[in-house]
One Martini backbone bead per residue (centre of mass of N, CA, C, O) as a GRO file, in nm:
protein
  342
    1MET     BB    1   0.179   5.338  -2.011
    2ALA     BB    2   0.299   5.538  -1.797
    3SER     BB    3   0.228   5.662  -1.502
    4VAL     BB    4   0.251   5.949  -1.332
    5MET     BB    5   0.340   5.812  -1.054
    6GLU     BB    6   0.611   5.682  -1.186
    7ASN     BB    7   0.705   6.013  -1.239
    8PHE     BB    8   0.654   6.059  -0.912
    9ASP     BB    9   0.703   6.272  -0.638
   10HIS     BB   10   0.698   6.490  -0.360
   11ASN     BB   11   0.906   6.680  -0.553
   12GLY     BB   12   0.811   6.569  -0.831
   13PRO     BB   13   0.947   6.515  -1.127
   14LYS     BB   14   1.188   6.265  -1.125
   15TYR     BB   15   1.312   6.291  -1.432
   16LEU     BB   16   1.416   6.595  -1.361
   17THR     BB   17   1.758   6.602  -1.319
   18ARG     BB   18   1.794   6.752  -1.606
   19ILE     BB   19   1.769   7.078  -1.708
   20ASP     BB   20   1.611   7.210  -2.014
   21TRP     BB   21   1.518   7.520  -2.131
   22ASN     BB   22   1.489   7.432  -2.442
   23ASN     BB   23   1.279   7.241  -2.341
   24TRP     BB   24   0.947   7.228  -2.361
   25HIS     BB   25   0.871   7.005  -2.161
   26HIS     BB   26   1.022   7.125  -1.919
   27ARG     BB   27   0.877   7.385  -1.899
   28LYS     BB   28   0.593   7.270  -1.861
   29SER     BB   29   0.649   7.099  -1.609
   30ILE     BB   30   0.755   7.331  -1.417
   31MET     BB   31   0.509   7.508  -1.430
   32ALA     BB   32   0.307   7.293  -1.324
   33SER     BB   33   0.467   7.247  -1.060
   34LEU     BB   34   0.449   7.536  -0.941
   35VAL     BB   35   0.143   7.522  -0.914
   36LYS     BB   36   0.148   7.290  -0.721
   37VAL     BB   37   0.293   7.432  -0.491
   38VAL     BB   38   0.047   7.604  -0.406
   39TYR     BB   39  -0.105   7.384  -0.291
   40THR     BB   40   0.107   7.283  -0.087
   41LEU     BB   41   0.126   7.540   0.077
   42GLU     BB   42  -0.175   7.523   0.175
   43SER     BB   43  -0.144   7.247   0.309
   44ASP     BB   44   0.071   7.331   0.508
   45ARG     BB   45  -0.089   7.555   0.648
   46LYS     BB   46  -0.335   7.377   0.745
   47ARG     BB   47  -0.129   7.149   0.886
   48GLU     BB   48   0.120   7.284   1.015
   49ARG     BB   49   0.372   7.264   0.826
   50GLN     BB   50   0.714   7.286   0.926
   51ASP     BB   51   0.998   7.292   0.799
   52HIS     BB   52   1.074   6.958   0.764
   53GLN     BB   53   0.753   6.890   0.717
   54ALA     BB   54   0.745   7.047   0.466
   55LEU     BB   55   0.667   6.994   0.112
   56ALA     BB   56   0.726   7.247  -0.080
   57PRO     BB   57   1.035   7.310  -0.090
   58GLU     BB   58   1.136   7.065  -0.268
   59TRP     BB   59   1.009   7.154  -0.528
   60TRP     BB   60   1.171   7.423  -0.586
   61LYS     BB   61   1.457   7.306  -0.538
   62SER     BB   62   1.449   7.094  -0.777
   63PHE     BB   63   1.438   7.372  -0.983
   64ASN     BB   64   1.611   7.621  -0.865
   65PHE     BB   65   1.429   7.762  -0.645
   66GLU     BB   66   1.274   8.033  -0.462
   67LEU     BB   67   1.094   8.181  -0.228
   68ASN     BB   68   0.956   8.508  -0.235
   69GLN     BB   69   0.621   8.487  -0.231
   70VAL     BB   70   0.318   8.508  -0.091
   71LEU     BB   71  -0.048   8.483  -0.165
   72GLU     BB   72  -0.301   8.618   0.023
   73ASP     BB   73  -0.592   8.620   0.150
   74GLU     BB   74  -0.752   8.888   0.319
   75GLN     BB   75  -0.946   8.697   0.494
   76ASP     BB   76  -0.844   8.367   0.524
   77LYS     BB   77  -0.518   8.340   0.438
   78SER     BB   78  -0.495   8.195   0.196
   79ILE     BB   79  -0.305   8.030  -0.060
   80PHE     BB   80  -0.323   8.146  -0.421
   81GLY     BB   81  -0.010   8.228  -0.434
   82ALA     BB   82   0.325   8.258  -0.605
   83ILE     BB   83   0.678   8.363  -0.580
   84PHE     BB   84   0.954   8.264  -0.791
   85LYS     BB   85   1.310   8.235  -0.773
   86SER     BB   86   1.592   8.209  -0.931
   87CYS     BB   87   1.929   8.084  -0.855
   88PRO     BB   88   2.077   8.039  -1.110
   89ASN     BB   89   2.323   8.060  -1.362
   90TYR     BB   90   2.289   8.104  -1.711
   91THR     BB   91   2.355   7.994  -2.030
   92GLY     BB   92   2.153   8.114  -2.225
   93GLN     BB   93   1.872   7.953  -2.194
   94GLY     BB   94   1.687   8.011  -1.915
   95PRO     BB   95   1.534   8.100  -1.656
   96PRO     BB   96   1.345   8.281  -1.508
   97LYS     BB   97   1.349   8.494  -1.249
   98TYR     BB   98   1.022   8.480  -1.245
   99VAL     BB   99   0.741   8.314  -1.093
  100ILE     BB  100   0.376   8.331  -1.127
  101ALA     BB  101   0.139   8.150  -0.923
  102PHE     BB  102  -0.186   7.976  -0.959
  103ARG     BB  103  -0.468   7.848  -0.806
  104VAL     BB  104  -0.734   7.661  -0.724
  105THR     BB  105  -0.950   7.475  -0.586
  106VAL     BB  106  -1.004   7.367  -0.252
  107ASN     BB  107  -1.174   7.077  -0.114
  108LYS     BB  108  -1.221   7.255   0.168
  109PRO     BB  109  -1.413   7.394   0.402
  110GLU     BB  110  -1.215   7.654   0.448
  111ASN     BB  111  -1.208   7.715   0.114
  112VAL     BB  112  -1.476   7.740  -0.029
  113PRO     BB  113  -1.595   8.030  -0.010
  114ARG     BB  114  -1.359   8.176  -0.170
  115ASP     BB  115  -1.310   7.992  -0.414
  116TYR     BB  116  -1.611   7.986  -0.521
  117LYS     BB  117  -1.627   8.287  -0.568
  118GLN     BB  118  -1.420   8.294  -0.787
  119ASN     BB  119  -1.566   8.096  -0.983
  120LEU     BB  120  -1.807   8.292  -1.018
  121GLN     BB  121  -1.655   8.524  -1.136
  122VAL     BB  122  -1.566   8.371  -1.384
  123PHE     BB  123  -1.860   8.308  -1.487
  124LEU     BB  124  -1.946   8.639  -1.473
  125ASN     BB  125  -1.708   8.821  -1.569
  126GLY     BB  126  -1.584   8.931  -1.246
  127LEU     BB  127  -1.272   8.895  -1.177
  128LYS     BB  128  -1.155   9.203  -1.159
  129LYS     BB  129  -1.289   9.241  -0.862
  130SER     BB  130  -1.088   9.073  -0.722
  131PRO     BB  131  -0.861   9.068  -0.465
  132ARG     BB  132  -0.670   8.858  -0.597
  133VAL     BB  133  -0.613   9.018  -0.850
  134ARG     BB  134  -0.502   9.278  -0.724
  135ALA     BB  135  -0.271   9.134  -0.581
  136GLY     BB  136  -0.140   9.008  -0.831
  137MET     BB  137  -0.093   9.267  -0.989
  138GLU     BB  138   0.079   9.419  -0.780
  139ALA     BB  139   0.307   9.203  -0.778
  140ALA     BB  140   0.370   9.204  -1.084
  141MET     BB  141   0.466   9.500  -1.102
  142ASN     BB  142   0.693   9.478  -0.892
  143ILE     BB  143   0.852   9.239  -1.034
  144VAL     BB  144   0.911   9.388  -1.305
  145ARG     BB  145   1.076   9.612  -1.171
  146GLU     BB  146   1.282   9.432  -1.037
  147ALA     BB  147   1.342   9.274  -1.327
  148ASN     BB  148   1.375   9.478  -1.562
  149GLY     BB  149   1.125   9.342  -1.697
  150PRO     BB  150   0.915   9.105  -1.852
  151GLY     BB  151   1.119   8.886  -1.958
  152ASN     BB  152   1.170   8.783  -1.630
  153VAL     BB  153   0.852   8.707  -1.637
  154TRP     BB  154   0.615   8.455  -1.531
  155LEU     BB  155   0.306   8.291  -1.591
  156ALA     BB  156   0.081   8.079  -1.387
  157GLY     BB  157  -0.202   7.837  -1.423
  158HIS     BB  158  -0.503   7.675  -1.283
  159SER     BB  159  -0.785   7.720  -1.412
  160ALA     BB  160  -0.889   7.974  -1.228
  161GLY     BB  161  -0.584   8.050  -1.209
  162SER     BB  162  -0.571   8.106  -1.516
  163SER     BB  163  -0.767   8.355  -1.507
  164VAL     BB  164  -0.581   8.522  -1.333
  165ALA     BB  165  -0.336   8.521  -1.529
  166LEU     BB  166  -0.486   8.622  -1.772
  167LEU     BB  167  -0.574   8.897  -1.662
  168ILE     BB  168  -0.297   8.996  -1.587
  169GLY     BB  169  -0.179   8.976  -1.871
  170ARG     BB  170  -0.367   9.179  -1.999
  171LYS     BB  171  -0.306   9.420  -1.815
  172MET     BB  172  -0.004   9.427  -1.887
  173MET     BB  173  -0.052   9.501  -2.185
  174GLU     BB  174  -0.177   9.770  -2.127
  175ALA     BB  175   0.122   9.848  -2.001
  176LYS     BB  176   0.339   9.712  -2.206
  177TYR     BB  177   0.352   9.397  -2.080
  178SER     BB  178   0.504   9.098  -2.188
  179LEU     BB  179   0.412   8.781  -2.063
  180GLU     BB  180   0.492   8.472  -2.007
  181THR     BB  181   0.223   8.220  -2.050
  182TYR     BB  182   0.071   7.948  -1.839
  183LEU     BB  183  -0.226   7.759  -1.925
  184PHE     BB  184  -0.406   7.528  -1.722
  185ASN     BB  185  -0.713   7.464  -1.785
  186PRO     BB  186  -0.880   7.698  -1.917
  187PRO     BB  187  -1.169   7.861  -1.899
  188PHE     BB  188  -1.453   7.819  -2.105
  189LEU     BB  189  -1.748   8.020  -2.141
  190SER     BB  190  -1.932   7.751  -2.257
  191PHE     BB  191  -2.075   7.538  -2.437
  192PRO     BB  192  -1.953   7.200  -2.476
  193ILE     BB  193  -1.905   7.136  -2.801
  194GLU     BB  194  -1.655   6.948  -2.813
  195ARG     BB  195  -1.815   6.683  -2.691
  196ILE     BB  196  -1.933   6.651  -2.956
  197LYS     BB  197  -1.916   6.412  -3.209
  198SER     BB  198  -2.046   6.573  -3.427
  199GLU     BB  199  -1.914   6.780  -3.664
  200ASN     BB  200  -2.163   6.904  -3.791
  201LEU     BB  201  -2.302   7.002  -3.534
  202LYS     BB  202  -2.066   7.176  -3.430
  203ASP     BB  203  -2.065   7.370  -3.676
  204GLY     BB  204  -2.356   7.463  -3.664
  205LEU     BB  205  -2.336   7.593  -3.382
  206ARG     BB  206  -2.108   7.787  -3.438
  207ILE     BB  207  -2.239   7.945  -3.665
  208GLY     BB  208  -2.493   8.028  -3.521
  209LYS     BB  209  -2.337   8.176  -3.293
  210SER     BB  210  -2.189   8.385  -3.462
  211PHE     BB  211  -2.441   8.524  -3.585
  212LEU     BB  212  -2.564   8.603  -3.310
  213THR     BB  213  -2.330   8.768  -3.200
  214ALA     BB  214  -2.300   8.967  -3.439
  215GLY     BB  215  -2.586   9.075  -3.424
  216LEU     BB  216  -2.576   9.187  -3.135
  217VAL     BB  217  -2.343   9.387  -3.197
  218PHE     BB  218  -2.507   9.548  -3.412
  219VAL     BB  219  -2.723   9.643  -3.217
  220ALA     BB  220  -2.541   9.769  -2.990
  221ASN     BB  221  -2.422   9.956  -3.251
  222GLY     BB  222  -2.671  10.077  -3.419
  223GLY     BB  223  -2.634   9.888  -3.689
  224HIS     BB  224  -2.317   9.864  -3.682
  225ARG     BB  225  -2.014   9.808  -3.754
  226PRO     BB  226  -1.735   9.776  -3.572
  227THR     BB  227  -1.470   9.985  -3.511
  228PRO     BB  228  -1.162   9.969  -3.499
  229ARG     BB  229  -0.936  10.015  -3.216
  230GLU     BB  230  -0.634  10.073  -3.087
  231ASN     BB  231  -0.755  10.031  -2.765
  232ASP     BB  232  -0.863   9.761  -2.803
  233PRO     BB  233  -0.840   9.483  -2.629
  234PHE     BB  234  -0.780   9.285  -2.864
  235ASN     BB  235  -0.549   9.460  -2.997
  236VAL     BB  236  -0.355   9.470  -2.756
  237LEU     BB  237  -0.304   9.133  -2.778
  238SER     BB  238  -0.172   9.069  -3.062
  239THR     BB  239   0.144   9.014  -2.924
  240TRP     BB  240   0.007   8.792  -2.735
  241VAL     BB  241   0.122   8.443  -2.670
  242PRO     BB  242  -0.010   8.216  -2.502
  243HIS     BB  243  -0.001   7.914  -2.317
  244LEU     BB  244  -0.221   7.639  -2.386
  245PHE     BB  245  -0.368   7.377  -2.183
  246VAL     BB  246  -0.562   7.099  -2.316
  247ASN     BB  247  -0.855   6.892  -2.283
  248LYS     BB  248  -1.101   6.720  -2.464
  249SER     BB  249  -1.231   6.588  -2.178
  250ASP     BB  250  -1.260   6.895  -2.080
  251PRO     BB  251  -1.524   7.105  -2.046
  252ILE     BB  252  -1.377   7.369  -1.942
  253CYS     BB  253  -1.142   7.376  -2.199
  254SER     BB  254  -1.230   7.249  -2.490
  255ASN     BB  255  -1.326   7.509  -2.661
  256TYR     BB  256  -1.045   7.605  -2.757
  257VAL     BB  257  -1.022   7.414  -3.005
  258GLY     BB  258  -1.268   7.549  -3.173
  259TYR     BB  259  -1.221   7.859  -3.157
  260PHE     BB  260  -0.986   7.888  -3.361
  261GLU     BB  261  -1.082   7.704  -3.598
  262HIS     BB  262  -1.343   7.860  -3.671
  263ARG     BB  263  -1.228   8.117  -3.773
  264LYS     BB  264  -1.107   7.978  -4.024
  265LYS     BB  265  -1.365   7.862  -4.136
  266MET     BB  266  -1.508   8.129  -4.184
  267LYS     BB  267  -1.315   8.236  -4.387
  268ARG     BB  268  -1.341   7.996  -4.602
  269MET     BB  269  -1.667   8.072  -4.628
  270GLY     BB  270  -1.674   8.408  -4.629
  271PHE     BB  271  -1.703   8.492  -4.281
  272GLY     BB  272  -1.461   8.650  -4.138
  273LYS     BB  273  -1.601   8.900  -4.009
  274ILE     BB  274  -1.789   8.734  -3.826
  275GLY     BB  275  -1.568   8.562  -3.688
  276ASN     BB  276  -1.419   8.807  -3.558
  277ILE     BB  277  -1.648   8.924  -3.393
  278SER     BB  278  -1.742   8.655  -3.234
  279THR     BB  279  -1.435   8.620  -3.098
  280GLN     BB  280  -1.466   8.909  -2.927
  281HIS     BB  281  -1.741   8.793  -2.818
  282SER     BB  282  -2.008   8.753  -2.579
  283ILE     BB  283  -2.325   8.707  -2.496
  284ARG     BB  284  -2.301   8.784  -2.204
  285SER     BB  285  -2.154   9.060  -2.235
  286ILE     BB  286  -2.375   9.188  -2.409
  287MET     BB  287  -2.608   9.172  -2.201
  288TYR     BB  288  -2.461   9.324  -1.973
  289HIS     BB  289  -2.421   9.585  -2.139
  290ALA     BB  290  -2.735   9.643  -2.181
  291ILE     BB  291  -2.762   9.673  -1.847
  292GLY     BB  292  -2.489   9.823  -1.739
  293LYS     BB  293  -2.268   9.593  -1.729
  294ASP     BB  294  -1.946   9.494  -1.658
  295SER     BB  295  -1.824   9.221  -1.904
  296GLU     BB  296  -1.535   9.079  -1.954
  297PRO     BB  297  -1.401   8.835  -2.194
  298ILE     BB  298  -1.112   8.697  -2.095
  299HIS     BB  299  -1.102   8.410  -2.273
  300LEU     BB  300  -1.045   8.588  -2.519
  301LEU     BB  301  -0.826   8.536  -2.814
  302PRO     BB  302  -0.626   8.600  -3.083
  303SER     BB  303  -0.394   8.403  -2.964
  304ALA     BB  304  -0.197   8.077  -2.947
  305HIS     BB  305  -0.036   7.815  -2.774
  306LEU     BB  306  -0.171   7.503  -2.848
  307THR     BB  307  -0.216   7.226  -2.615
  308ILE     BB  308  -0.326   6.895  -2.680
  309ASN     BB  309  -0.452   6.634  -2.502
  310ILE     BB  310  -0.447   6.276  -2.646
  311SER     BB  311  -0.442   6.094  -2.427
  312PRO     BB  312  -0.512   5.849  -2.247
  313PRO     BB  313  -0.656   5.761  -1.982
  314ILE     BB  314  -0.492   5.703  -1.656
  315ASN     BB  315  -0.678   5.604  -1.411
  316MET     BB  316  -0.643   5.749  -1.123
  317ARG     BB  317  -0.944   5.781  -1.143
  318LYS     BB  318  -1.290   5.740  -1.177
  319CYS     BB  319  -1.288   6.033  -1.315
  320GLU     BB  320  -1.211   6.154  -1.618
  321MET     BB  321  -1.255   6.459  -1.576
  322LEU     BB  322  -1.045   6.485  -1.333
  323ASP     BB  323  -0.802   6.397  -1.501
  324ALA     BB  324  -0.852   6.618  -1.743
  325HIS     BB  325  -0.820   6.861  -1.506
  326GLY     BB  326  -0.540   6.798  -1.410
  327ILE     BB  327  -0.221   6.892  -1.343
  328HIS     BB  328  -0.053   6.620  -1.363
  329GLN     BB  329  -0.045   6.570  -1.683
  330TRP     BB  330   0.188   6.799  -1.764
  331TRP     BB  331   0.443   6.596  -1.652
  332ASN     BB  332   0.420   6.369  -1.847
  333PRO     BB  333   0.639   6.207  -2.054
  334ASP     BB  334   0.391   6.047  -2.228
  335LEU     BB  335   0.268   6.272  -2.367
  336GLN     BB  336   0.006   6.340  -2.599
  337VAL     BB  337   0.015   6.578  -2.860
  338ASN     BB  338  -0.118   6.883  -2.996
  339TYR     BB  339   0.029   7.142  -3.187
  340LYS     BB  340  -0.070   7.501  -3.197
  341PHE     BB  341  -0.061   7.796  -3.393
  342LEU     BB  342  -0.319   8.073  -3.351
   0.00000   0.00000   0.00000
């Protein structure tokens, strides 16, 4: 198998010389590359690379985009997101008019305080209080209005940046705007059950957790099964189907693999109602609610286009987990995947 680096140069995936927007692999690769551009923009900023020295412009130019806006942290002025505008006119299915992309942590001393604060907010289900989310949401609303509708605007993010894109996508659905969304290695906040090799043990843990979660929901609801409401956050998302890209070797996102499948298994076992209730709530959010704290589990979704990377490790780094979590894997032309609509 060819390595990622053999199919990549400083401008992005070098094999994408002719872009076909009807090709799923091309769309995925470009969305992952535009997320990578956000990392490169921040790297250019820190190293004071300007004009011809800057590395980021060649990335978006190679995909016929231009930089419309950078999203900066209000405190340290780091670039955590960017908005790209497509340049050419296409007939048939073409690119979106705008792509809004978000990065994750940059492991540099000057980035650590703000980036890791955002990571902590993801872990504590408190991301919606983040200034970065507020700035991203405001930018998304402005761009949707400028683009004359949500169909011309796509969202993309990697890791904690996926959480930002996911939360913005959820909030946009509340405003009745459905944005096509690409989430690479999105965090699933739970013990990484998917990493366990025994299928029986995994099923047992998931079933036990489902009954525990549903039981806590009943207790919190005064001993009654919760009644579905039209404006319930989970119901609001029913027509939104984001694209999730996960790697089974990545403990940060791998639980999405079992999350959707387990709901089907519970239904086959005759516990469909328990499964539905448990997949709409997290134990952490229930406990937070019990003590009067608002903690929405933004990682839980009714459905998704789930792409699972099942390729062997590419050994670009010594740590397999870092490879499994990296953005680089998603533009590899030799990628082996399982695709599921759930």
